[in-house]
N, C-alpha and C positions, 0 to 999 in steps of 0.2 A: 273127169271125176269118176270114181268107181260107183256103180249103181248100189244103192243101199240094200241091205238084206231085208227079207220079209219082216214086217212089224218093227222095223228099225226106228229109232228116234234120231232126228237130224236137227242140230242147232243151227240157227241162222243169225248171224251178226251183221247187221247193216250199218252203214256209216259213210261219211264222206271220205275217210282215210286220206286226209289232206294235210300232212302225210300220215301213213300208218306209223304207230309207235309201240313202245314196249307194253303199255297198258292194254292196248288192243289184243296183243298176242297173249298176255297173261289172262285176260278175260275169256278168250276163245278156248284156251287150254283148260281153264277152270271149268268152263261149261262142258267140255268134252268129258272130263272126269266125273263131275258132279251129276250130270244128266245120264251118265252111262250111254252116251251117244255114239253112234257109228261114225259120225263125222260132224264137224262144225264148218259151215260155209261162210266165208267172209264176202259180203255183197257190197261192193262200192256203188254208191248212188250216182245216177246220171245227173240229176238236178234236184237236190233236196228242196222241198217246197216250203219248209219252215225256216230257212236260213238264207243268208246272202250268197251270191254266186261264189263258186269255189275258185281257189287260186290256181290249182293245177288241173289240166284237162283230164278226161277220163282215161285216155291211153296211159298217161304217166301214173295215175293213181292205181290203176289195175296192175301195171308193171311193178310198182312198189309193193303192193300186197303180195304178188307172186314171189318176189324176192324175199320178203319178210317171213313167209310161211314155209319156204323151202327147208326141208329137214325137220319139219314138225309133223309127224304122222297124225292123220286124222283131221288136219286143217286143209281146207281147199278154197281156192278162188272161185266164186260164182259171179259171172259177168251179166246175169240176166237183166239187171236194171240198165246197165250201160248199153247192152244190145238193143233193148227196147227203146231207149232214149226218152226225152221229155221228162216231166216231173215224176219223181220217184215216190209212189204211194205204196206203203207196205201191203195194203190189202190186195192191190193189183199184182204185186210180186208173189204173194202167197197163192193167189188163185192161179197164176200162170204156172207155178211149180206143181200144183195139184193137177192142172190140166195136162201138163207135160208128162207127168207120171202115168196118167190114164191113157194118153195117146200112145205112149211107148210100152203100155201094158206092164209097167213096173209094179212091184208089190207096194201095198199101202204103206205110207210113211207117216209117222207122227212128227210134224214140224214144231219146233220150239223157237219162238222169237226172243232174242236176248236183249235185255234193256239195262240201262243204267238207272239208278235210283231217281235221278232228275227226270228221265223220260217216263218212268212209271207215274210220277206225280202229275205230269201233264198229258198222260196217255189219252184221256177223254177229249182232247183237242185234235187228235189224229183223225184223218179222213176215214170215215166208215169204221170207227174203232170197234163197234160191236161185231162187225163182220170178221174182223181180225181174230177176235176171241172165238168165234164160231169155227174158224179154220185151224187155229194153232193154239198151243199152250204158250205160256209166257214164263220167262226166267229173268230174275232181276239180280243185279250185282249188289251184294250187301257186305258191309264190313263184318268181320268175325264178331259174333255175339249180338248183331243187330239185324232186324228183319224189317225192311221198309213195308209200310202198309199201303195197299192200293186205295185210290179214292173210292168213296162209297158207291158211286154209279158203276165203277169197274168191278167192285166186289160183287155187286148184285148180278152182273152179267156173268162173271166167273161162276157164281153159284148156279145160275140158270143152266149153264152148259156143263156143269160138274167139272170145271177145269181147275187144276191145281195152279198155284203160283209158286214156281220153283225159286229157291234162294241160292245164289252162288256166292260162297264165302270168299270175298276178295279183299286183300289188304288195301289200304288207301294208297293210291299211286298218284301223286300230284304232278300229272303231266297232261298237257292238252295240245291239240293241233295248233291252236292260235298262239300259244306260247312258243312252240317250236318255230312257227313261221316268223314270229317277231324276232326270236333269237337269230335265225338265219339271215333275216334282213339286216340285222345289226352286226352280223359276222361274229356272233357269240357262239361258243361251243354247244353242240347238241349230242355229242357222242354218247352220253349217258341216257338219252331219251329215245333214240331210234336205233334199230339194228344197223350194224356197220355197212351191210350191203345196200341198205336203203339210203344211208348217208352218201355212199359213193355214187349212187344213181342220182341223187339230188344235185351233188356237185358237178357230175359229168354233164347234166342237162341244164345246169344253171337255174334251178327252180327256186322260187321264194326269195330271190334277190331283190333288193330295193331298186 
């Protein structure tokens, strides 16, 4: 990954990416434009602590992310959570990124954590969520003409830290990893849901088969 420029804003899109699909790429590119970010890093989780175990291992999920973002300037794979292993807590990831910047004497970066509207609604259940807001700004995907409202406790903390809540105008894209896995297990087509190079990888490694 190219080091960010001084004072740069870097978007961070975490997720299981099990598998990565078109909506992930659309959200990352929307964030890149809307935030005027120097880059958006896609961060596959090692072991998300709020969901069931993942279907594909971390090596496969990282490889699929790398394939999906090839040819998309400004998007980058960041394997920090996979490299660390264990439960993937957002606050630990953010602190590790800040510590790494300081250790390598990189210019200060404003990190922006990218959320879906559903994640915004339950953000106050996240591990040490107040510390996340102290480190990073938040950006939430919103349908055009709609602006999701943060829970009241989160709004109070945003106000305390003078943090904006960025809204990313995203059209509704009815696609999910669970639906893709179901369709693959049933041998139904998913060509319209995932990039072709990701589908080739899935088929060549026999992933998500019943």
